[in-house]
C-alpha positions in Angstrom: 17.8 -35.5 59.9 14.2 -34.5 59.4 15.3 -30.9 59.0 17.7 -31.9 56.3 15.1 -33.9 54.4 12.7 -31.0 54.5 15.5 -28.7 53.1 16.2 -31.3 50.4 12.5 -31.6 49.6 12.2 -27.8 49.5 15.3 -27.6 47.2 13.9 -30.2 44.9 10.5 -28.4 44.8 12.1 -25.1 44.0 14.3 -26.7 41.3 11.1 -28.2 39.7 9.3 -24.8 39.9 12.4 -23.1 38.4 12.5 -25.7 35.5 8.8 -25.3 34.9 9.1 -21.5 34.8 12.1 -21.8 32.4 10.0 -24.1 30.2 7.1 -21.6 30.3 9.4 -18.7 29.5 10.9 -20.6 26.5 7.3 -21.4 25.3 6.3 -17.7 25.6 9.5 -16.6 23.7 8.7 -19.0 20.9 5.1 -17.7 20.8 6.4 -14.2 20.7 8.7 -14.9 17.8 5.8 -16.6 15.9 3.7 -13.5 16.4 6.5 -11.2 15.3 6.9 -13.2 12.1 3.2 -13.2 11.5 3.1 -9.4 12.1 6.0 -9.0 9.6 4.2 -11.0 7.0 1.1 -8.9 7.5 3.1 -5.7 7.1 4.7 -7.0 3.9 1.3 -8.0 2.5 -0.2 -4.6 3.5 2.7 -2.8 1.9 2.4 -4.7 -1.4 -1.4 -4.1 -1.5 -0.9 -0.4 -0.9 1.7 -0.2 -3.7 -0.6 -2.2 -6.0 -3.5 0.2 -5.2 -1.4 3.3 -5.7 -0.1 2.0 -9.0 -3.7 1.2 -10.1 -4.9 4.6 -9.1 -2.0 6.2 -11.0 -2.9 4.2 -14.2 -6.6 5.0 -13.8 -5.9 8.7 -13.3 -3.5 8.8 -16.3 -6.2 7.1 -18.4 -8.9 9.5 -17.3 -6.6 12.5 -18.1 -5.9 11.1 -21.6 -9.6 10.7 -22.2 -10.4 14.2 -20.9 -7.6 15.6 -23.1 -9.1 14.0 -26.2 -12.6 15.1 -25.1 -11.8 18.7 -24.1 -8.7 19.6 -26.1 -5.0 20.1 -25.6 -2.1 22.3 -26.4 -0.1 21.1 -29.4 3.4 22.2 -30.1 3.8 23.3 -33.7 6.8 24.7 -35.4 6.5 28.2 -36.9 9.7 29.1 -38.7 12.6 28.8 -36.3 10.6 28.6 -33.2 8.0 26.4 -31.6 4.5 27.7 -30.6 1.9 26.0 -28.5 -1.6 26.1 -30.1 -4.9 25.0 -28.5 -6.7 22.2 -30.4 -10.3 21.6 -29.4 -11.3 18.1 -28.4 -14.3 16.2 -29.8 -16.7 17.6 -27.2 -16.0 21.2 -28.2 -16.1 20.2 -31.9 -19.5 18.7 -31.3 -20.7 21.8 -29.5 -19.4 24.0 -32.4 -21.3 21.9 -34.9 -24.5 22.1 -32.8 -24.1 25.9 -32.5 -23.6 26.2 -36.3 -26.8 24.1 -36.9 -28.7 26.3 -34.5 -27.5 29.6 -36.1 -28.0 28.3 -39.6 
């Protein structure tokens, strides 16, 4: 009888431990899912920030190229008869240099 009670007590104790471990496992799985969701949100924010930065850099670079083109000069396509020819047109910086050079030589 005593041996049987010890076995029953041991079984009850093991069942309680098993239930506690199951509860801990469930809690850890929930925590893991929460961290996965958080990581996914962070990745999405990171991705959108990188796209935004890249777009801004493209716009800035394009604007700088436009300014440099006006400052330094550019090739302009002009029609000559039946064909098109590209001619170089100086920008304002070169025009200013030419004016200064003319003033110096005059």
